[in-house]
Biopython code that builds the backbone (N, CA, C, O; Angstrom):
import numpy as np
from Bio.PDB.StructureBuilder import StructureBuilder

atoms = [
    (1, "UNK", "N", (0.837, -1.181, 0.000)),
    (1, "UNK", "CA", (0.000, 0.000, 0.000)),
    (1, "UNK", "C", (0.882, 1.245, 0.000)),
    (1, "UNK", "O", (1.740, 1.395, 0.870)),
    (2, "UNK", "N", (0.681, 2.125, -0.953)),
    (2, "UNK", "CA", (1.452, 3.358, -1.047)),
    (2, "UNK", "C", (0.785, 4.416, -0.174)),
    (2, "UNK", "O", (-0.418, 4.653, -0.281)),
    (3, "UNK", "N", (1.578, 5.050, 0.692)),
    (3, "UNK", "CA", (1.046, 6.060, 1.597)),
    (3, "UNK", "C", (1.951, 7.288, 1.573)),
    (3, "UNK", "O", (3.159, 7.181, 1.782)),
    (4, "UNK", "N", (1.364, 8.447, 1.318)),
    (4, "UNK", "CA", (2.113, 9.697, 1.323)),
    (4, "UNK", "C", (2.493, 10.039, 2.751)),
    (4, "UNK", "O", (1.627, 10.144, 3.619)),
    (5, "UNK", "N", (3.777, 10.212, 2.998)),
    (5, "UNK", "CA", (4.266, 10.496, 4.349)),
    (5, "UNK", "C", (4.479, 11.982, 4.594)),
    (5, "UNK", "O", (4.096, 12.500, 5.643)),
    (6, "UNK", "N", (5.085, 12.671, 3.637)),
    (6, "UNK", "CA", (5.325, 14.110, 3.814)),
    (6, "UNK", "C", (5.648, 14.739, 2.478)),
    (6, "UNK", "O", (6.054, 14.071, 1.528)),
    (7, "UNK", "N", (5.457, 16.047, 2.434)),
    (7, "UNK", "CA", (5.769, 16.830, 1.244)),
    (7, "UNK", "C", (6.774, 17.903, 1.623)),
    (7, "UNK", "O", (6.659, 18.533, 2.675)),
    (8, "UNK", "N", (7.757, 18.106, 0.763)),
    (8, "UNK", "CA", (8.784, 19.125, 0.993)),
    (8, "UNK", "C", (8.819, 20.093, -0.187)),
    (8, "UNK", "O", (8.504, 19.733, -1.321)),
    (9, "UNK", "N", (9.207, 21.312, 0.109)),
    (9, "UNK", "CA", (9.456, 22.341, -0.905)),
    (9, "UNK", "C", (10.949, 22.578, -0.922)),
    (9, "UNK", "O", (11.547, 22.862, 0.116)),
    (10, "UNK", "N", (11.558, 22.464, -2.091)),
    (10, "UNK", "CA", (13.003, 22.661, -2.223)),
    (10, "UNK", "C", (13.254, 23.767, -3.247)),
    (10, "UNK", "O", (12.749, 23.723, -4.369)),
    (11, "UNK", "N", (14.033, 24.744, -2.841)),
    (11, "UNK", "CA", (14.472, 25.806, -3.735)),
    (11, "UNK", "C", (15.920, 25.532, -4.104)),
    (11, "UNK", "O", (16.749, 25.305, -3.222)),
    (12, "UNK", "N", (16.237, 25.549, -5.390)),
    (12, "UNK", "CA", (17.621, 25.343, -5.837)),
    (12, "UNK", "C", (18.160, 26.672, -6.337)),
    (12, "UNK", "O", (17.568, 27.318, -7.201)),
    (13, "UNK", "N", (19.307, 27.069, -5.771)),
    (13, "UNK", "CA", (19.957, 28.326, -6.121)),
    (13, "UNK", "C", (21.304, 28.040, -6.766)),
    (13, "UNK", "O", (21.965, 27.053, -6.442)),
    (14, "UNK", "N", (21.704, 28.918, -7.684)),
    (14, "UNK", "CA", (23.052, 28.872, -8.251)),
    (14, "UNK", "C", (23.916, 29.798, -7.402)),
    (14, "UNK", "O", (23.744, 31.017, -7.424)),
    (15, "UNK", "N", (24.843, 29.209, -6.657)),
    (15, "UNK", "CA", (25.737, 30.015, -5.826)),
    (15, "UNK", "C", (27.116, 30.146, -6.474)),
    (15, "UNK", "O", (28.035, 30.731, -5.900)),
    (16, "UNK", "N", (27.238, 29.593, -7.672)),
    (16, "UNK", "CA", (28.487, 29.708, -8.412)),
    (16, "UNK", "C", (28.383, 30.839, -9.424)),
    (16, "UNK", "O", (27.774, 31.878, -9.169)),
    (17, "UNK", "N", (28.989, 30.607, -10.566)),
    (17, "UNK", "CA", (28.939, 31.595, -11.642)),
    (17, "UNK", "C", (28.134, 31.020, -12.800)),
    (17, "UNK", "O", (27.744, 29.852, -12.782)),
    (18, "UNK", "N", (27.892, 31.845, -13.796)),
    (18, "UNK", "CA", (27.173, 31.374, -14.973)),
    (18, "UNK", "C", (28.002, 30.339, -15.725)),
    (18, "UNK", "O", (27.462, 29.371, -16.262)),
    (19, "UNK", "N", (29.325, 30.549, -15.761)),
    (19, "UNK", "CA", (30.216, 29.612, -16.455)),
    (19, "UNK", "C", (30.449, 28.336, -15.661)),
    (19, "UNK", "O", (30.583, 27.257, -16.239)),
    (20, "UNK", "N", (30.496, 28.454, -14.346)),
    (20, "UNK", "CA", (30.711, 27.298, -13.469)),
    (20, "UNK", "C", (29.651, 27.293, -12.380)),
    (20, "UNK", "O", (29.898, 27.746, -11.262)),
    (21, "UNK", "N", (28.459, 26.774, -12.711)),
    (21, "UNK", "CA", (27.393, 26.786, -11.713)),
    (21, "UNK", "C", (27.683, 25.833, -10.551)),
    (21, "UNK", "O", (28.270, 24.765, -10.728)),
    (22, "UNK", "N", (27.261, 26.245, -9.381)),
    (22, "UNK", "CA", (27.340, 25.429, -8.182)),
    (22, "UNK", "C", (25.998, 25.625, -7.488)),
    (22, "UNK", "O", (25.548, 26.755, -7.298)),
    (23, "UNK", "N", (25.367, 24.527, -7.114)),
    (23, "UNK", "CA", (24.001, 24.624, -6.628)),
    (23, "UNK", "C", (23.902, 24.398, -5.127)),
    (23, "UNK", "O", (24.646, 23.616, -4.535)),
    (24, "UNK", "N", (22.957, 25.113, -4.541)),
    (24, "UNK", "CA", (22.628, 24.950, -3.126)),
    (24, "UNK", "C", (21.123, 24.793, -3.035)),
    (24, "UNK", "O", (20.369, 25.584, -3.601)),
    (25, "UNK", "N", (20.687, 23.754, -2.311)),
    (25, "UNK", "CA", (19.265, 23.516, -2.107)),
    (25, "UNK", "C", (18.865, 23.991, -0.718)),
    (25, "UNK", "O", (19.579, 23.763, 0.259)),
    (26, "UNK", "N", (17.722, 24.650, -0.639)),
    (26, "UNK", "CA", (17.128, 25.064, 0.624)),
    (26, "UNK", "C", (15.796, 24.321, 0.728)),
    (26, "UNK", "O", (14.939, 24.445, -0.148)),
    (27, "UNK", "N", (15.631, 23.552, 1.802)),
    (27, "UNK", "CA", (14.461, 22.689, 1.951)),
    (27, "UNK", "C", (13.532, 23.202, 3.043)),
    (27, "UNK", "O", (13.967, 23.569, 4.135)),
    (28, "UNK", "N", (12.253, 23.216, 2.723)),
    (28, "UNK", "CA", (11.210, 23.569, 3.687)),
    (28, "UNK", "C", (10.336, 22.336, 3.877)),
    (28, "UNK", "O", (9.823, 21.779, 2.906)),
    (29, "UNK", "N", (10.169, 21.913, 5.112)),
    (29, "UNK", "CA", (9.386, 20.719, 5.418)),
    (29, "UNK", "C", (8.020, 21.120, 5.960)),
    (29, "UNK", "O", (7.708, 22.301, 6.111)),
    (30, "UNK", "N", (7.233, 20.119, 6.241)),
    (30, "UNK", "CA", (5.891, 20.293, 6.805)),
    (30, "UNK", "C", (4.953, 21.064, 5.872)),
    (30, "UNK", "O", (4.165, 21.901, 6.310)),
    (31, "UNK", "N", (5.059, 20.762, 4.593)),
    (31, "UNK", "CA", (4.152, 21.332, 3.609)),
    (31, "UNK", "C", (2.899, 20.448, 3.586)),
    (31, "UNK", "O", (3.010, 19.223, 3.540)),
    (32, "UNK", "N", (1.738, 21.046, 3.616)),
    (32, "UNK", "CA", (0.496, 20.272, 3.576)),
    (32, "UNK", "C", (0.437, 19.451, 2.293)),
    (32, "UNK", "O", (0.706, 19.956, 1.203)),
    (33, "UNK", "N", (0.082, 18.181, 2.441)),
    (33, "UNK", "CA", (0.082, 17.266, 1.298)),
    (33, "UNK", "C", (-0.898, 17.678, 0.212)),
    (33, "UNK", "O", (-0.681, 17.374, -0.961)),
    (34, "UNK", "N", (-1.976, 18.366, 0.583)),
    (34, "UNK", "CA", (-2.980, 18.734, -0.406)),
    (34, "UNK", "C", (-2.705, 20.086, -1.072)),
    (34, "UNK", "O", (-3.540, 20.594, -1.820)),
    (35, "UNK", "N", (-1.541, 20.660, -0.800)),
    (35, "UNK", "CA", (-1.163, 21.919, -1.440)),
    (35, "UNK", "C", (-0.963, 21.691, -2.936)),
    (35, "UNK", "O", (-0.334, 20.714, -3.344)),
    (36, "UNK", "N", (-1.497, 22.589, -3.742)),
    (36, "UNK", "CA", (-1.375, 22.424, -5.197)),
    (36, "UNK", "C", (0.047, 22.757, -5.661)),
    (36, "UNK", "O", (0.785, 23.474, -4.985)),
    (37, "UNK", "N", (0.405, 22.228, -6.812)),
    (37, "UNK", "CA", (1.713, 22.520, -7.395)),
    (37, "UNK", "C", (1.860, 24.014, -7.672)),
    (37, "UNK", "O", (2.929, 24.588, -7.464)),
    (38, "UNK", "N", (0.782, 24.639, -8.143)),
    (38, "UNK", "CA", (0.820, 26.072, -8.442)),
    (38, "UNK", "C", (1.082, 26.887, -7.176)),
    (38, "UNK", "O", (1.827, 27.866, -7.213)),
    (39, "UNK", "N", (0.478, 26.492, -6.064)),
    (39, "UNK", "CA", (0.691, 27.197, -4.803)),
    (39, "UNK", "C", (2.133, 27.030, -4.325)),
    (39, "UNK", "O", (2.742, 27.975, -3.822)),
    (40, "UNK", "N", (2.668, 25.833, -4.483)),
    (40, "UNK", "CA", (4.064, 25.596, -4.086)),
    (40, "UNK", "C", (4.997, 26.438, -4.937)),
    (40, "UNK", "O", (5.960, 27.003, -4.419)),
    (41, "UNK", "N", (4.732, 26.533, -6.224)),
    (41, "UNK", "CA", (5.572, 27.343, -7.107)),
    (41, "UNK", "C", (5.485, 28.822, -6.736)),
    (41, "UNK", "O", (6.498, 29.521, -6.738)),
    (42, "UNK", "N", (4.295, 29.297, -6.421)),
    (42, "UNK", "CA", (4.106, 30.696, -6.034)),
    (42, "UNK", "C", (4.841, 31.018, -4.740)),
    (42, "UNK", "O", (5.525, 32.038, -4.645)),
    (43, "UNK", "N", (4.701, 30.150, -3.747)),
    (43, "UNK", "CA", (5.392, 30.363, -2.471)),
    (43, "UNK", "C", (6.900, 30.260, -2.656)),
    (43, "UNK", "O", (7.655, 31.036, -2.070)),
    (44, "UNK", "N", (7.338, 29.309, -3.464)),
    (44, "UNK", "CA", (8.769, 29.164, -3.731)),
    (44, "UNK", "C", (9.365, 30.414, -4.357)),
    (44, "UNK", "O", (10.451, 30.852, -3.977)),
    (45, "UNK", "N", (8.651, 30.984, -5.318)),
    (45, "UNK", "CA", (9.130, 32.213, -5.966)),
    (45, "UNK", "C", (9.184, 33.367, -4.969)),
    (45, "UNK", "O", (10.121, 34.166, -4.998)),
    (46, "UNK", "N", (8.186, 33.461, -4.088)),
    (46, "UNK", "CA", (8.175, 34.530, -3.083)),
    (46, "UNK", "C", (9.319, 34.356, -2.086)),
    (46, "UNK", "O", (9.972, 35.331, -1.715)),
    (47, "UNK", "N", (9.563, 33.117, -1.652)),
    (47, "UNK", "CA", (10.667, 32.866, -0.716)),
    (47, "UNK", "C", (12.021, 33.142, -1.363)),
    (47, "UNK", "O", (12.939, 33.628, -0.702)),
    (48, "UNK", "N", (12.148, 32.834, -2.649)),
    (48, "UNK", "CA", (13.416, 33.033, -3.352)),
    (48, "UNK", "C", (13.825, 34.493, -3.354)),
    (48, "UNK", "O", (15.016, 34.802, -3.390)),
    (49, "UNK", "N", (12.855, 35.396, -3.315)),
    (49, "UNK", "CA", (13.151, 36.834, -3.284)),
    (49, "UNK", "C", (13.914, 37.227, -2.021)),
    (49, "UNK", "O", (14.563, 38.273, -1.995)),
    (50, "UNK", "N", (13.845, 36.410, -0.981)),
    (50, "UNK", "CA", (14.525, 36.709, 0.279)),
    (50, "UNK", "C", (16.006, 36.316, 0.261)),
    (50, "UNK", "O", (16.745, 36.633, 1.193)),
    (51, "UNK", "N", (16.428, 35.639, -0.779)),
    (51, "UNK", "CA", (17.811, 35.165, -0.890)),
    (51, "UNK", "C", (18.572, 36.016, -1.905)),
    (51, "UNK", "O", (17.984, 36.581, -2.827)),
    (52, "UNK", "N", (19.871, 36.096, -1.721)),
    (52, "UNK", "CA", (20.695, 36.925, -2.601)),
    (52, "UNK", "C", (21.185, 36.171, -3.845)),
    (52, "UNK", "O", (21.847, 36.763, -4.697)),
    (53, "UNK", "N", (20.873, 34.886, -3.959)),
    (53, "UNK", "CA", (21.297, 34.094, -5.111)),
    (53, "UNK", "C", (20.168, 33.964, -6.125)),
    (53, "UNK", "O", (19.001, 34.194, -5.807)),
    (54, "UNK", "N", (20.529, 33.595, -7.339)),
    (54, "UNK", "CA", (19.539, 33.372, -8.385)),
    (54, "UNK", "C", (18.923, 31.980, -8.228)),
    (54, "UNK", "O", (19.636, 30.980, -8.144)),
    (55, "UNK", "N", (17.596, 31.931, -8.190)),
    (55, "UNK", "CA", (16.927, 30.640, -8.088)),
    (55, "UNK", "C", (16.942, 29.954, -9.447)),
    (55, "UNK", "O", (16.689, 30.577, -10.478)),
    (56, "UNK", "N", (17.242, 28.665, -9.428)),
    (56, "UNK", "CA", (17.292, 27.869, -10.649)),
    (56, "UNK", "C", (15.971, 27.130, -10.846)),
    (56, "UNK", "O", (15.461, 27.051, -11.964)),
    (57, "UNK", "N", (15.416, 26.587, -9.754)),
    (57, "UNK", "CA", (14.199, 25.793, -9.881)),
    (57, "UNK", "C", (13.521, 25.643, -8.522)),
    (57, "UNK", "O", (14.124, 25.873, -7.474)),
    (58, "UNK", "N", (12.250, 25.249, -8.571)),
    (58, "UNK", "CA", (11.460, 24.927, -7.389)),
    (58, "UNK", "C", (11.063, 23.463, -7.515)),
    (58, "UNK", "O", (10.568, 23.039, -8.559)),
    (59, "UNK", "N", (11.277, 22.694, -6.462)),
    (59, "UNK", "CA", (10.942, 21.276, -6.473)),
    (59, "UNK", "C", (9.902, 20.965, -5.412)),
    (59, "UNK", "O", (9.914, 21.533, -4.320)),
    (60, "UNK", "N", (9.010, 20.061, -5.750)),
    (60, "UNK", "CA", (8.092, 19.480, -4.778)),
    (60, "UNK", "C", (8.532, 18.031, -4.630)),
    (60, "UNK", "O", (8.623, 17.295, -5.613)),
    (61, "UNK", "N", (8.801, 17.631, -3.398)),
    (61, "UNK", "CA", (9.210, 16.255, -3.136)),
    (61, "UNK", "C", (8.155, 15.603, -2.262)),
    (61, "UNK", "O", (7.931, 16.017, -1.125)),
    (62, "UNK", "N", (7.511, 14.580, -2.801)),
    (62, "UNK", "CA", (6.543, 13.806, -2.036)),
    (62, "UNK", "C", (7.220, 12.515, -1.601)),
    (62, "UNK", "O", (7.620, 11.707, -2.439)),
    (63, "UNK", "N", (7.347, 12.320, -0.304)),
    (63, "UNK", "CA", (7.911, 11.078, 0.220)),
    (63, "UNK", "C", (6.768, 10.107, 0.480)),
    (63, "UNK", "O", (5.796, 10.444, 1.157)),
    (64, "UNK", "N", (6.892, 8.905, -0.060)),
    (64, "UNK", "CA", (5.834, 7.910, 0.117)),
    (64, "UNK", "C", (6.391, 6.644, 0.735)),
    (64, "UNK", "O", (7.552, 6.286, 0.537)),
    (65, "UNK", "N", (5.542, 5.982, 1.482)),
    (65, "UNK", "CA", (5.868, 4.664, 2.028)),
    (65, "UNK", "C", (5.298, 3.630, 1.068)),
    (65, "UNK", "O", (4.129, 3.704, 0.688)),
    (66, "UNK", "N", (6.116, 2.676, 0.681)),
    (66, "UNK", "CA", (5.663, 1.633, -0.230)),
    (66, "UNK", "C", (5.172, 0.401, 0.512)),
    (66, "UNK", "O", (4.851, -0.613, -0.107)),
    (67, "UNK", "N", (5.111, 0.483, 1.836)),
    (67, "UNK", "CA", (4.616, -0.624, 2.643)),
    (67, "UNK", "C", (5.712, -1.626, 2.928)),
    (67, "UNK", "O", (6.866, -1.456, 2.535)),
    (68, "UNK", "N", (5.321, -2.650, 3.609)),
    (68, "UNK", "CA", (6.298, -3.689, 4.003)),
    (68, "UNK", "C", (6.388, -4.773, 2.984)),
    (68, "UNK", "O", (7.156, -5.720, 3.155)),
]
sb = StructureBuilder()
sb.init_structure("model")
sb.init_model(0)
sb.init_chain("A")
sb.init_seg("    ")
for serial, (resi, resn, name, xyz) in enumerate(atoms, 1):
    if name == "N":
        sb.init_residue(resn, " ", resi, " ")
    sb.init_atom(name, np.array(xyz, "f"), 0.0, 1.0, " ", f" {name:<3s}", serial, name[0])
structure = sb.get_structure()
């Protein structure tokens, strides 16, 4: 039985240069499982404004249990 355990929001930033990118992920936990993808993207974009690096992408990670 597949069971959704938790949802995370991950922001990926380029902390390197354009020629030599280096990425840093910032993870936010305890995201409500029923949050829409559009809402996660909107919140991710708003949070990215608080950082001094350029955001590369917003990720939604759903962790699921596949049972025993």
